[in-house]
N, C-alpha and C positions, 0 to 999 in steps of 0.2 A: 108450455110457454115457448114462444119463438125466441131464438137467440139474438143477441146484439153483438155485432162484430165491431171490434175497435182496433185502431192503430194509434200508436203514440210515438212522436218524434223523440230523439234524445233531448235531455235537458241542455239548454244553452244559457250561458251566463251573459246577461244583457244589462247595460245601463242606458236608461232613457231619461230625458229631462223631466218628464212628468210621471212620477211613480204611481200616481193615482189615476192614470189614464184608463178608461174602460177597455176591457178585452173585446175583441171582435169575433163574431161567429156568423156563419152563413150556410145555407144549403148548397151543396155542390154535387151535381149528378146523383142526387138522392141521398147523399151523405151529409151529416151534420159535421162541419169543419169548424173548430173553435180553437182559440189560443188561451193559455193560462199563464199568468205572470204573478209571481210571488216576490215582491220587492225586498231589497236589503237582506238577501240570503247569504251573499258573499261580500267580502271587502278586499280590495286589492289596490295598492298604491294610493290609498286615501279616497278611493271612489267606491260607492256602493253599487253592487250588481245584483239583479234579481234573477230568479230561476224561471226560464221561459220554456214553454212546450206547446206544440201543436198536436191536436188529437182529432181523429176521425171516428164517427159512430154511425152504424147502419143497422136498422131494425129489419131483420129478415122476415118476410111474410110466410104464412103457414105453407103455401104451396110453391114457394120460391126455392131455387137451387142455391143453398148456402155457399157451396164451393165457387160458383160463378160470382157471387157477391164478394167473397173474399178476394178472388183474383182481381176484380174491379177495384176494390179498395187498396190492394197492394200497389197497383199501377198509379192510382190517384195519389197515394202517399209519395211515391217516387217522383211524380210530376210536381208536387208541392215542394219537395226537397230541391228539385231541379230549378224551379222558377224562383226559389229563394236566392239563387245565385244572381239573378238579374234584378231582383227587388232590393237586395241588400249587399251584394258583392260576394256572399259566401253561401254554401248550402246549409241546410238545417243541421246536418251531421257535422262532426268536427273535422272530417277529412278535408284536406286542402292540398293544392299542388305544392308540396314542400318536402323536406326530408321526412321520411315516413318508414317506420318499421312495422311490417304486417304481422299478424298472428302467425305462429308456427305450428300449425296442425299437421297431422300425417298427410301424405299424398292422398288424392282422392281414391276412395274405396279401401284404403289401408286402415289398419287399427294399430294402436300402441298402448302400452301400459304407462305412458309418460306421467299421467296424472297421479298414479299411485307411487311411481318410482322417484319422482322429483319432489323436493320440498315444496310446500304450498306457495311460498313466495316465488320460487323459480317457475313453477307451473303458471302462476298468474302472469309472470313476465312473458312466458311463451304464448299465452292465449289472449293477451291484451294488446291492442293496437297502440302504438306510441307515435305521436305526432309532435313536430316542433312548432305547430301553429299555436297562437295564443288561445287560451280558453275563454277570453273575455272579449266582448264586442260592445261597441257604442252605437246606438241607433237613434235617429231623431224621433222615432215613435215605435210602438209595437207593430211588427211587420206583416201580420197575416192579411190585412186588407190589401196591401200593395202586392203581396204574393199572388192573391186571387186575381187581381187586375192583370198582372203579367200572364197568368195562366189563361185568362180569357183571350189575350192577344196571341198566345202560343197556339191555342186551339184553332185559330183561323190562319196560321202562318203557312207560307208555301213550303214545298218539300225541301228545297235547298236550305232554307232557314232552319227547319227542324233537324235536318241531317247535320248541319254545322253545330247546332246546339247540342245534339246527341254526342258528337265527338268531344265537345268541350266538357260536358257533364261527365262522360266516361273518364276523361283525364283526371277530373277531381276525385272520382270515387273508385277507380280501379285499385285492386290490391297488388297488381304486378309492379315490381320495382322499375321496370322499363316502360310500362304502359303510358304514364303521363307524357313522356317525351315523344313517343310514336304517335299517340292520339292528338297531341297538340301540334305536331308537325303536319299531320293530315289536315287539321283545322286551318293551320297557317296556309297550306296550299290552296284550300278552298277560298280563303280570304284574299289571297293574292289574285285570284281570278275574279272575285266579286268586286273588289275595290277598283274603280276606274284608274288607269295610269295617271300619276301626277295628282291624284285627289289629295287635297290638304286635309289632314285630320285635325279635329278641334284641339285647342291648346290644353284643354282639360285632360286629353289623352297624351299628347306628346310630352308635356312637362312631367308626366309620371313614368315615362319609359326609363328603364335602367340604361339602355343603349340609345343611340341617336334616332333611329327610325325603324320601320318595319323591314327595310332592306336587310338589316342584320339578321332578323328572324328568317327571312327567305333563304339567306345564305347558309345559316346554321342548319336549317331543316333539310338541306340537301348535301351537306358535307360532313356529317358526323355519323358514326356507326350506330348510334342509338335512335336515329330519326328515320326519315322516309327512305333514303337511298344509302344503305349501309356499305355497299360495295363500290369500289373504283373499277374502271375499265382500262384506263391508260395511266402510266405506260404498261401496266399489267393488272390482272384481276387481284384485288385485295380488299381490305376493309379500310374505310375512312377512320381517322383518329377518333378517340372518344372526346367528349366535352370535358374540360377541366371544371373544377368546382364552381368557379365564378360564372362560367358559361352556363352551367346547369341552372344555377339560381336565377340568372338574368333571363334565360330562355323561358323558364317556367313563369316568371313574373310578367314578362312582356307579352308572351303569347296569350296568357290568361287575360291580361289587360286589353289587348287588341280584340280578342274573341268576344269579350263581354261588351265592348263598344259596338262592334259590328252587329252582333246579335240583338242588342238592345235597340240599335238604330233600325234594324229591319223589322223588329216587333213594334216599333213606335212607342217605346217606353223610355222613361228617363234613364240615362246612363249614371251609374253610381260609382264613385271613387271612394274606397274605404279609407277611413282615418287610420293612422298607425296606432296600434295598441301594443304595449310591451309584452314580450313573451314570458310565460310562466308555466310551471308545471302544475301549480295548484294555488288556490287562494285560501283565505282564512274564513271559515264558517263563523257566522255571528250567532 
């Protein structure tokens, strides 16, 4: 019997206006890509949220290299995760450019008896990623069809657009504590050269900035030790100062907002502004 290779996204808690909306599925590069939505699984702040997941399935032929098929599926799953950023404003995974505590495993190639030496709750804390992002999302509809539409545009995009989108996505998904600042600073530098001088941004973008304009992003990207140019040359060699807490939060927010707009514009897809959803660690299962 030939194997079926599958990939499944994390479960995402989504509220949509029509709980009875049919799920979407399509063939993509030989893979069956489909979404599953179970309504009213969670309840938070008086609103029902369903459990949403995207899955990929591929039937391996008898004479086909299953390893190659697996690698193809892995990168297709990553692309779907990535394109969800431009279809909905967030990736399919929970990671976001926010305060984030990464899993604390041993250094690469090292081993540890931490799992047996620590209490179960402490070990779970060490090995679970903790994010300050809300677990809850509101969408106008189930998102897979829009994700695949953005993916089609991405497949034909020019090299500069795909490079900019890669920097943006890596900032969302890196496990490095400094990674989001450096990667977004690089994205901001690309954007600075892409946007014509004096180009007016849409009100939908500018009214959502935490700071007044992209000029603040350009300045921060070049004058803080965690971004593009960490060192000073005059009056002597040293390090730029670090961002304070508010600068960090505003830089992550505004750089993400600007990058999503520019990339969406270059892909020719609608720009999405996410509605504010209260933060919470967990909801109440029904």
